[in-house]
Phi, psi and omega in degrees: 000153179241154181270128175278140181299135179236009183293146181241140177280131180245128174245110179280161181300314182292327177298315180292318180300316179297317179297320181293327177298325179279316186279325181107127181298314181296322178298315181295319180294323176295319177298314182295323177300320178295319179295318177298315180303313181297320182285326177294330177292343177256022187314312182296345182280349188263144171274110190242151173204157173293152182291154178269127186234138172243113185263147175226170182303330185253000182174200183212146172237132188227153170241135185231097180260153172197154180205152166245198184286349186246318186230145173243141175222156170215156172232136167263129180211146176241169171214104183228092184303331182284352184302327184298336177291339179256009181079016179253154176290144175300319181245130174225140187206154168213166182200175183217152174237132184227156177280122183294322184297325184242341186083002183290128177290120182270324186216135170237124188220151166300147174226009176294305177293319181295325178298319177297319179297310185287330177295315178293321178298318179294318178301312183291323177297315178298321180291326175302325183278324192250330184281163174295137181300336181269013180294128180227346182242127179236131169276131180240101185257111191106107187245034182275214191298332183270347196295314182297323179296317177300314182299313183290325178294318180289327175296313184289313189270337182240348181082023176300133181246336186231132175248130172252111194245146175207142172211145178296338177259106183299333179293326178296320179294318178296324175299314179299315180300316180296317182291334182262006177299132181088359181282341184091354179282136172274123185246124179245118180278129185249155186282338178197179183296321180298315179299319181299326184284343183295120178080006181276138173276325180232138175241121176250121175254124185217066180260166189249331187300137184273066181225159173280089182262164174234072181289325181242118180259159184304322183281002175264356184261128181253155176305139178087357184284144170251131182248127182246093184270102191251328192318141185320122191253147173192168175304130181091003180240119175219162180235340186250140171297144182303326181291337174295319179294323180287340184284340183220192176264136185252131180241140183229172176275290183234105191306315181303326179282319181295327179298331183277318192228001180271186175301329184284359175298338181272000183256159177297157186297338180266008177294127189281131173225164179235128174287134189299327181300330180293324176292318182296330179262013178060031175264351178207158180274154175257241175293131184257347179196161178298335182271351183294151175255127179241145181231125171259106180273084187272127174242351185084122182235151187303330181295331177292322177290323174304313181297319180292319177294322177298320178296315179297324180293323175297317179296322179296319180288321186276325189237007178071024180294127179094193184216159179274138175225152179265074179291329180242136181294141174274126184247128173293318174243111184298348177262003184238069177295326184298334181300336181290343182249017178236174178295342180301325180297321179293321180295318180296316180297320180293327181287000000 
């Protein structure tokens, strides 16, 4: 008998960070946006479900699975806004990609950094579909860990040239300015969220606190505006006033999940929304006029992580990204797992 390979590719956080410094963050986000677009066009092929969440007083831990006939993926992710007081990231994640036919894990990867990449890629992809093509000014409300990725993705995919930024923590804004130095973006620091929205074509809200907030009020919304509501979502967490949602058309990723934890959790169950894949497949309309207001109620969906993991696996295969690990034991006899914990395993290895 012969042993079938069981090795799994591992991409560590530092490995990915080093690769991104060479390849370019904006380049990777554009690539991931293409992968998400391709997978959303195959939406009916996927076995989908809302993520499984375990809530605690200070945060949430979630599992996000999805699969088609060939590949299965899942992501483990948390959201704990108080973590920064302990020097920990608010969001930490890892995930896996597996072969559906055998169940063999093909890839195990960090997803904290990748989640920021794919979230920004998804935001920009949705805006390509929904925002006015001449959009050049974006308000960025919330300048924390996700903000630079959002800014660079919108610059690359939509041609945004000016950022109007605000955060209740002035240090976060200064961090963003320092990190985006040399990007070519014009950055205007604003005194509050209302000021940031003045003259903006696109408004991105990306805050972390798990509260029902009203960061964006109806009188801050102008005709033709596209609103990108990104901030970490869970039951009891919102960023937009309900009247903002009523003022325009609302687009979501996976409606059953968005009803639980998106901006639309504050709306009645019959409030109309459109899943974005339907627009991409020409089954529904997107923006209907230059004056229309569009809202992308983004909560993050497992298919986006599937696309990102699929992208990382391609990089691992093509460019040697990551390393091989024996996550699953290699068996000389697939019916003899016990042999791995006896001297028989050493004899087999020696042979």
